[in-house]
C-alpha positions as semicolon CSV with decimal commas, in nm:
position;residue;x (nm);y (nm);z (nm)
1;M;-3,013;-3,855;-2,032
2;A;-3,026;-3,509;-1,873
3;L;-2,855;-3,232;-2,068
4;T;-2,566;-3,036;-1,915
5;S;-2,502;-2,663;-1,942
6;E;-2,212;-2,738;-2,178
7;T;-2,443;-2,935;-2,406
8;Y;-2,686;-2,644;-2,419
9;M;-2,399;-2,405;-2,504
10;E;-2,305;-2,629;-2,798
11;R;-2,667;-2,633;-2,914
12;F;-2,686;-2,253;-2,887
13;L;-2,376;-2,220;-3,105
14;A;-2,551;-2,401;-3,388
15;L;-2,831;-2,142;-3,392
16;H;-2,605;-1,861;-3,516
17;P;-2,249;-1,975;-3,593
18;K;-2,118;-1,619;-3,610
19;L;-1,982;-1,575;-3,257
20;I;-2,030;-1,198;-3,242
21;D;-2,306;-1,011;-3,425
22;L;-2,393;-0,696;-3,234
23;S;-2,768;-0,639;-3,238
24;L;-3,057;-0,595;-2,994
25;G;-3,334;-0,733;-3,212
26;R;-3,285;-1,105;-3,152
27;I;-3,249;-1,086;-2,773
28;T;-3,540;-0,840;-2,742
29;T;-3,767;-1,085;-2,922
30;L;-3,655;-1,372;-2,699
31;L;-3,697;-1,171;-2,378
32;E;-4,050;-1,074;-2,475
33;R;-4,130;-1,443;-2,526
34;L;-3,990;-1,509;-2,177
35;G;-4,219;-1,252;-2,018
36;A;-3,981;-0,952;-2,034
37;P;-3,752;-1,038;-1,738
38;H;-3,526;-0,745;-1,838
39;R;-3,802;-0,515;-1,711
40;R;-3,821;-0,687;-1,372
41;L;-3,460;-0,659;-1,262
42;P;-3,324;-0,512;-0,936
43;P;-3,171;-0,163;-0,965
44;V;-2,892;-0,187;-1,225
45;L;-2,538;-0,050;-1,229
46;H;-2,431;-0,095;-1,592
47;V;-2,054;-0,104;-1,657
48;A;-1,881;-0,059;-1,994
49;G;-1,520;0,015;-2,095
50;T;-1,209;-0,148;-2,236
51;N;-0,996;-0,200;-1,927
52;G;-1,091;-0,227;-1,560
53;K;-1,456;-0,330;-1,600
54;G;-1,417;-0,652;-1,405
55;S;-1,212;-0,497;-1,127
56;T;-1,458;-0,208;-1,092
57;V;-1,745;-0,457;-1,067
58;A;-1,545;-0,650;-0,807
59;F;-1,506;-0,334;-0,596
60;L;-1,876;-0,254;-0,630
61;R;-1,973;-0,604;-0,521
62;A;-1,730;-0,609;-0,226
63;I;-1,853;-0,276;-0,090
64;L;-2,224;-0,347;-0,143
65;E;-2,200;-0,691;0,020
66;A;-2,001;-0,540;0,307
67;A;-2,299;-0,306;0,354
68;G;-2,528;-0,608;0,389
69;L;-2,693;-0,581;0,046
70;S;-2,769;-0,875;-0,182
71;V;-2,590;-0,837;-0,514
72;H;-2,648;-1,011;-0,847
73;V;-2,347;-1,000;-1,084
74;Y;-2,316;-1,065;-1,457
75;T;-1,964;-1,060;-1,603
76;S;-1,773;-1,203;-1,898
77;P;-1,574;-1,385;-2,010
78;H;-1,543;-1,671;-1,767
79;L;-1,204;-1,817;-1,682
80;V;-1,276;-2,186;-1,618
81;R;-1,653;-2,251;-1,611
82;F;-1,944;-2,054;-1,757
83;H;-2,107;-2,048;-1,412
84;E;-1,858;-1,775;-1,310
85;R;-2,053;-1,528;-1,525
86;I;-2,371;-1,540;-1,315
87;R;-2,358;-1,474;-0,942
88;L;-2,687;-1,473;-0,751
89;G;-2,705;-1,243;-0,452
90;Q;-2,790;-1,343;-0,097
91;K;-2,902;-1,121;0,188
92;N;-2,626;-1,053;0,445
93;A;-2,396;-1,306;0,273
94;P;-2,171;-1,316;-0,033
95;G;-2,345;-1,405;-0,356
96;Q;-2,295;-1,754;-0,497
97;L;-2,214;-1,865;-0,852
98;V;-2,517;-2,015;-1,022
99;D;-2,538;-2,391;-0,970
100;E;-2,564;-2,640;-1,257
101;A;-2,928;-2,737;-1,204
102;T;-3,047;-2,374;-1,192
103;L;-2,843;-2,283;-1,500
104;V;-2,964;-2,583;-1,700
105;D;-3,327;-2,499;-1,617
106;A;-3,280;-2,140;-1,738
107;F;-3,106;-2,257;-2,056
108;E;-3,386;-2,506;-2,126
109;R;-3,655;-2,238;-2,091
110;C;-3,463;-1,997;-2,314
111;E;-3,410;-2,261;-2,581
112;R;-3,779;-2,351;-2,577
113;A;-3,886;-1,986;-2,602
114;N;-3,637;-1,913;-2,880
115;D;-3,778;-2,204;-3,083
116;G;-3,479;-2,246;-3,314
117;A;-3,455;-1,881;-3,425
118;P;-3,110;-1,743;-3,513
119;I;-2,942;-1,601;-3,202
120;T;-2,586;-1,577;-3,070
121;V;-2,458;-1,768;-2,769
122;F;-2,403;-1,447;-2,572
123;E;-2,755;-1,328;-2,643
124;M;-2,899;-1,660;-2,531
125;T;-2,692;-1,674;-2,213
126;T;-2,768;-1,309;-2,133
127;A;-3,139;-1,384;-2,163
128;A;-3,092;-1,678;-1,924
129;A;-2,909;-1,452;-1,678
130;F;-3,187;-1,191;-1,691
131;L;-3,442;-1,465;-1,632
132;L;-3,259;-1,575;-1,316
133;F;-3,197;-1,221;-1,193
134;A;-3,567;-1,138;-1,230
135;E;-3,677;-1,452;-1,045
136;H;-3,435;-1,420;-0,751
137;P;-3,487;-1,102;-0,545
138;A;-3,180;-0,887;-0,479
139;D;-3,096;-0,528;-0,389
140;V;-2,864;-0,455;-0,684
141;L;-2,759;-0,599;-1,020
142;L;-2,403;-0,532;-1,139
143;L;-2,424;-0,571;-1,515
144;E;-2,102;-0,580;-1,716
145;V;-2,117;-0,516;-2,089
146;G;-1,990;-0,802;-2,303
147;L;-1,858;-0,603;-2,599
148;G;-1,900;-0,236;-2,685
149;G;-2,216;-0,098;-2,533
150;E;-2,484;0,042;-2,761
151;F;-2,564;-0,286;-2,936
152;D;-2,440;-0,524;-2,667
153;A;-2,703;-0,774;-2,552
154;T;-2,698;-0,630;-2,199
155;N;-2,818;-0,294;-2,331
156;V;-3,181;-0,401;-2,371
157;I;-3,250;-0,253;-2,028
158;D;-3,438;0,079;-2,028
159;I;-3,363;0,206;-1,677
160;V;-3,040;0,208;-1,475
161;K;-2,940;0,335;-1,135
162;A;-2,615;0,454;-1,297
163;S;-2,397;0,393;-1,601
164;V;-2,024;0,345;-1,550
165;I;-1,755;0,380;-1,817
166;T;-1,404;0,258;-1,733
167;P;-1,089;0,348;-1,934
168;I;-1,134;0,315;-2,310
169;S;-0,866;0,210;-2,556
170;I;-0,837;0,040;-2,895
171;D;-0,965;-0,317;-2,870
172;H;-1,211;-0,524;-3,075
173;A;-1,163;-0,272;-3,358
174;E;-1,319;-0,517;-3,604
175;Y;-1,652;-0,471;-3,424
176;L;-1,637;-0,125;-3,267
177;G;-1,429;0,087;-3,507
178;N;-1,068;0,184;-3,564
179;T;-1,065;0,513;-3,374
180;I;-1,098;0,604;-3,009
181;E;-1,395;0,823;-3,099
182;E;-1,584;0,534;-3,263
183;I;-1,512;0,299;-2,975
184;A;-1,607;0,561;-2,714
185;S;-1,933;0,622;-2,900
186;A;-2,016;0,252;-2,880
187;K;-1,935;0,240;-2,507
188;A;-2,134;0,558;-2,441
189;G;-2,435;0,380;-2,587
190;I;-2,520;0,250;-2,239
191;I;-2,593;0,602;-2,110
192;K;-2,960;0,647;-2,020
193;A;-3,155;0,973;-2,008
194;N;-3,147;1,149;-1,671
195;S;-2,943;0,871;-1,503
196;P;-2,596;0,950;-1,364
197;V;-2,286;0,857;-1,563
198;I;-1,960;0,790;-1,378
199;V;-1,651;0,811;-1,599
200;A;-1,317;0,672;-1,488
201;R;-0,994;0,854;-1,564
202;Q;-0,940;0,822;-1,939
203;N;-0,611;0,781;-2,123
204;F;-0,750;0,954;-2,432
205;P;-0,916;1,300;-2,396
206;N;-1,118;1,237;-2,715
207;A;-1,294;0,947;-2,545
208;E;-1,407;1,166;-2,259
209;T;-1,529;1,432;-2,504
210;V;-1,750;1,179;-2,684
211;I;-1,894;1,058;-2,353
212;E;-1,957;1,411;-2,227
213;R;-2,146;1,504;-2,544
214;K;-2,364;1,192;-2,526
215;A;-2,444;1,255;-2,160
216;A;-2,532;1,619;-2,232
217;R;-2,769;1,519;-2,515
218;L;-2,953;1,281;-2,282
219;G;-2,957;1,510;-1,979
220;A;-2,754;1,253;-1,785
221;P;-2,554;1,402;-1,494
222;L;-2,187;1,324;-1,555
223;F;-1,924;1,267;-1,284
224;A;-1,571;1,241;-1,422
225;A;-1,253;1,132;-1,247
226;G;-1,008;1,417;-1,206
227;Q;-1,291;1,670;-1,209
228;D;-1,570;1,551;-0,981
229;F;-1,389;1,278;-0,785
230;D;-1,041;1,142;-0,738
231;A;-0,828;0,913;-0,523
232;H;-0,461;0,874;-0,443
233;H;-0,219;0,677;-0,227
234;E;-0,093;0,854;0,085
235;D;0,104;0,701;0,373
236;G;-0,022;0,351;0,298
237;R;-0,387;0,461;0,272
238;L;-0,631;0,529;-0,011
239;I;-0,762;0,885;0,006
240;Y;-1,081;0,941;-0,192
241;R;-1,249;1,278;-0,238
242;D;-1,555;1,421;-0,409
243;E;-1,801;1,704;-0,345
244;K;-1,946;1,507;-0,053
245;G;-1,615;1,494;0,130
246;L;-1,313;1,270;0,195
247;L;-1,282;0,899;0,268
248;D;-0,965;0,769;0,434
249;L;-0,955;0,396;0,351
250;P;-0,720;0,099;0,353
251;M;-0,532;0,031;0,032
252;P;-0,725;-0,218;-0,183
253;R;-0,653;-0,586;-0,158
254;L;-0,612;-0,584;-0,538
255;I;-0,252;-0,498;-0,626
256;G;-0,141;-0,221;-0,861
257;A;-0,169;0,157;-0,879
258;H;-0,443;0,119;-1,143
259;Q;-0,664;-0,043;-0,879
260;I;-0,677;0,289;-0,693
261;N;-0,851;0,433;-0,999
262;N;-1,087;0,135;-1,023
263;A;-1,170;0,164;-0,653
264;A;-1,235;0,538;-0,694
265;T;-1,471;0,471;-0,986
266;A;-1,666;0,218;-0,779
267;I;-1,688;0,447;-0,475
268;A;-1,798;0,741;-0,690
269;T;-2,065;0,525;-0,853
270;L;-2,217;0,427;-0,521
271;R;-2,208;0,782;-0,384
272;M;-2,344;0,947;-0,700
273;A;-2,615;0,681;-0,744
274;G;-2,748;0,754;-0,395
275;F;-2,653;0,438;-0,205
276;E;-2,623;0,488;0,170
277;I;-2,295;0,310;0,248
278;S;-2,118;0,341;0,582
279;H;-1,750;0,421;0,613
280;E;-1,702;0,078;0,772
281;A;-1,853;-0,092;0,464
282;Y;-1,616;0,094;0,234
283;E;-1,327;-0,017;0,454
284;R;-1,437;-0,381;0,455
285;G;-1,487;-0,368;0,080
286;M;-1,128;-0,255;0,022
287;R;-0,999;-0,540;0,239
288;R;-1,223;-0,814;0,097
289;V;-1,228;-0,738;-0,276
290;E;-1,103;-1,014;-0,504
291;W;-1,089;-1,060;-0,880
292;P;-0,914;-1,368;-1,025
293;A;-0,641;-1,339;-1,288
294;R;-0,574;-0,971;-1,225
295;M;-0,235;-0,937;-1,056
296;Q;-0,320;-1,260;-0,877
297;P;-0,045;-1,425;-0,675
298;L;-0,055;-1,805;-0,705
299;S;0,073;-1,933;-0,372
300;R;-0,082;-2,280;-0,374
301;G;-0,182;-2,540;-0,631
302;T;-0,024;-2,774;-0,883
303;L;0,170;-2,507;-1,074
304;A;0,247;-2,295;-0,768
305;D;0,405;-2,599;-0,603
306;L;0,667;-2,608;-0,881
307;V;0,800;-2,271;-0,766
308;P;1,052;-2,292;-0,478
309;Q;1,015;-2,090;-0,162
310;G;1,148;-1,738;-0,208
311;S;1,028;-1,713;-0,568
312;E;0,689;-1,575;-0,675
313;L;0,429;-1,683;-0,933
314;W;0,179;-1,427;-1,062
315;L;-0,112;-1,444;-1,307
316;D;-0,273;-1,162;-1,505
317;G;-0,508;-1,190;-1,801
318;G;-0,404;-0,856;-1,954
319;H;-0,381;-0,867;-2,334
320;N;-0,391;-0,519;-2,492
321;P;-0,126;-0,242;-2,498
322;E;-0,286;-0,040;-2,217
323;G;-0,319;-0,355;-2,009
324;G;0,049;-0,425;-2,066
325;D;0,142;-0,077;-1,947
326;V;-0,066;-0,116;-1,631
327;I;0,078;-0,458;-1,544
328;A;0,435;-0,348;-1,616
329;H;0,387;-0,044;-1,390
330;A;0,260;-0,269;-1,111
331;F;0,567;-0,490;-1,136
332;K;0,796;-0,188;-1,127
333;A;0,634;-0,099;-0,796
334;L;0,691;-0,453;-0,666
335;Q;1,053;-0,426;-0,774
336;Q;1,096;-0,117;-0,558
337;I;0,962;-0,307;-0,258
338;E;1,177;-0,617;-0,317
339;A;1,406;-0,663;-0,616
340;K;1,373;-0,995;-0,800
341;P;1,436;-1,073;-1,167
342;L;1,111;-1,078;-1,369
343;H;1,048;-1,362;-1,613
344;L;0,741;-1,380;-1,838
345;I;0,543;-1,681;-1,954
346;V;0,316;-1,561;-2,236
347;G;0,032;-1,695;-2,452
348;M;-0,169;-1,459;-2,675
349;L;-0,439;-1,448;-2,939
350;A;-0,360;-1,347;-3,296
351;T;-0,631;-1,078;-3,270
352;K;-0,430;-0,884;-3,010
353;D;-0,142;-0,639;-3,059
354;A;0,123;-0,864;-2,910
355;Q;0,416;-0,645;-3,006
356;A;0,280;-0,340;-2,823
357;F;0,173;-0,550;-2,524
358;L;0,514;-0,714;-2,488
359;G;0,695;-0,386;-2,546
360;A;0,568;-0,263;-2,210
361;F;0,790;-0,521;-2,039
362;A;1,102;-0,477;-2,250
363;A;1,284;-0,262;-1,996
364;Q;1,236;-0,493;-1,697
365;A;1,175;-0,856;-1,796
366;E;1,489;-1,071;-1,816
367;S;1,328;-1,338;-2,031
368;L;1,008;-1,453;-2,198
369;T;0,886;-1,806;-2,255
370;A;0,612;-1,839;-2,517
371;I;0,347;-2,110;-2,476
372;P;0,035;-2,213;-2,672
373;I;-0,328;-2,170;-2,569
374;P;-0,465;-2,511;-2,673
375;S;-0,832;-2,417;-2,641
376;Q;-0,813;-2,124;-2,883
377;K;-0,796;-2,169;-3,262
378;V;-0,690;-1,805;-3,307
379;A;-0,402;-1,825;-3,060
380;R;-0,058;-1,724;-3,180
381;T;0,194;-2,005;-3,202
382;P;0,481;-1,991;-2,952
383;D;0,717;-1,930;-3,244
384;E;0,517;-1,622;-3,348
385;I;0,518;-1,483;-2,993
386;C;0,888;-1,555;-2,964
387;A;0,965;-1,365;-3,285
388;L;0,755;-1,064;-3,178
389;A;0,918;-1,061;-2,834
390;Q;1,260;-1,047;-2,993
391;T;1,160;-0,741;-3,200
392;V;1,108;-0,544;-2,877
393;G;1,433;-0,665;-2,724
394;L;1,311;-0,951;-2,505
395;Q;1,513;-1,271;-2,483
396;A;1,262;-1,538;-2,578
397;T;1,224;-1,912;-2,596
398;I;0,933;-2,155;-2,623
399;A;0,781;-2,432;-2,410
400;D;0,498;-2,681;-2,452
401;D;0,296;-2,546;-2,160
402;A;0,319;-2,344;-1,839
403;A;0,443;-2,636;-1,630
404;A;0,729;-2,702;-1,873
405;A;0,811;-2,330;-1,881
406;L;0,823;-2,314;-1,502
407;R;1,043;-2,620;-1,472
408;A;1,287;-2,483;-1,729
409;L;1,306;-2,144;-1,557
410;I;1,360;-2,295;-1,212
411;K;1,628;-2,529;-1,344
412;K;1,812;-2,255;-1,536
413;H;1,809;-2,015;-1,240
414;E;1,849;-2,269;-0,962
415;G;1,914;-2,109;-0,626
416;K;1,782;-1,767;-0,732
417;N;1,461;-1,604;-0,617
418;L;1,252;-1,527;-0,926
419;R;0,939;-1,327;-0,994
420;I;0,743;-1,510;-1,266
421;L;0,439;-1,364;-1,444
422;I;0,204;-1,568;-1,663
423;T;0,013;-1,326;-1,887
424;G;-0,121;-1,232;-2,231
425;S;-0,476;-1,368;-2,238
426;L;-0,779;-1,427;-2,019
427;Y;-0,824;-1,759;-2,200
428;L;-0,472;-1,857;-2,097
429;A;-0,545;-1,738;-1,743
430;G;-0,843;-1,970;-1,728
431;E;-0,635;-2,265;-1,842
432;I;-0,371;-2,180;-1,581
433;L;-0,624;-2,163;-1,297
434;A;-0,769;-2,498;-1,409
435;A;-0,425;-2,659;-1,434
436;N;-0,332;-2,517;-1,094
437;G;-0,649;-2,659;-0,938
438;T;-0,766;-2,315;-0,817
439;P;-1,067;-2,213;-1,032
440;P;-1,271;-1,905;-0,933
441;H;-1,544;-1,968;-0,675
């Protein structure tokens, strides 16, 4: 019987049960056995950071494809199926998620080359992605770091078109360090000598200092938001500026003031890396960009159909304190456009600072319903989330799942137009998209 990609993933897990073990040695050995595909990649834009990596990659892809370029994309984590992590570019057409047969073939070759040696799942799947990217011609590869930077499996590449560092905050401290400086140092590990570094607006000045010093040591030209480029909202338009001039563009399709910063980072990357992109392509990119589970309105599907007309259902996979602040700010802006009571449905992992995340919503959310994340062993119980929500002043209750939470909210507030946000975890977001019947494509 033919093996599936899921079967291969299970087999990979048995090779090195420790899920995360940051190192470049194992994947470098495997890639050499595969013929060094990491040295035969299209020009690479390498993206690290704590928040905004995925959205920045989404903007890059949308603009580049609008310019007619073929774009490979590697991102993580996936929401519903692993295939979402690998997108193979096509000339003058949007890239397509890797199909099952192609993925299985790459997994089989990687497993054979690895020959039972200890290796993590992420290292194995990254090697498979590099194999596919090297074998399928494209104009650009958008490569998102999995965790950290310096010792992340994606950092085996020697040459990049540009390195990009999005906002840095405290996350994954058990792997990257307990201070902003330590985490920034890990992220700055993707910087390559003499290649441009584009740095998004940072919430912590110390992070930018660490990045600047690393770039200076390597002779890497640095372009920082607020100094070398910037963007703002003006009369319903996005106004971007840098030393090359101004761009007057439509507001991004992605909702939230933070997306202006992500769009600016993407635009600066393309301009500083030397891509020739027309104004029309930038415009089309702003209008076409999409990124699931980031301020995503759910207007159709099994769960969306439970919400009566006039009410809204939103999904966001935010899970750390800075993410909470960004999402809460976006909903304050929606409230100014049209006032509706905000109700949260939340599932979170025990590894995340739930109290700080939920505190961002304390001033505006009328209620919180805590739900489990069945697929995650380290998920907080609804009772734990409920107790933490109450410590920050949120009225909280529990439900068995999102559907039950929605039904209870609609019944309790019958006849009222609600604004409902499901949030707290990308793993939860994936389960919601699957339950709603609207997985990423």
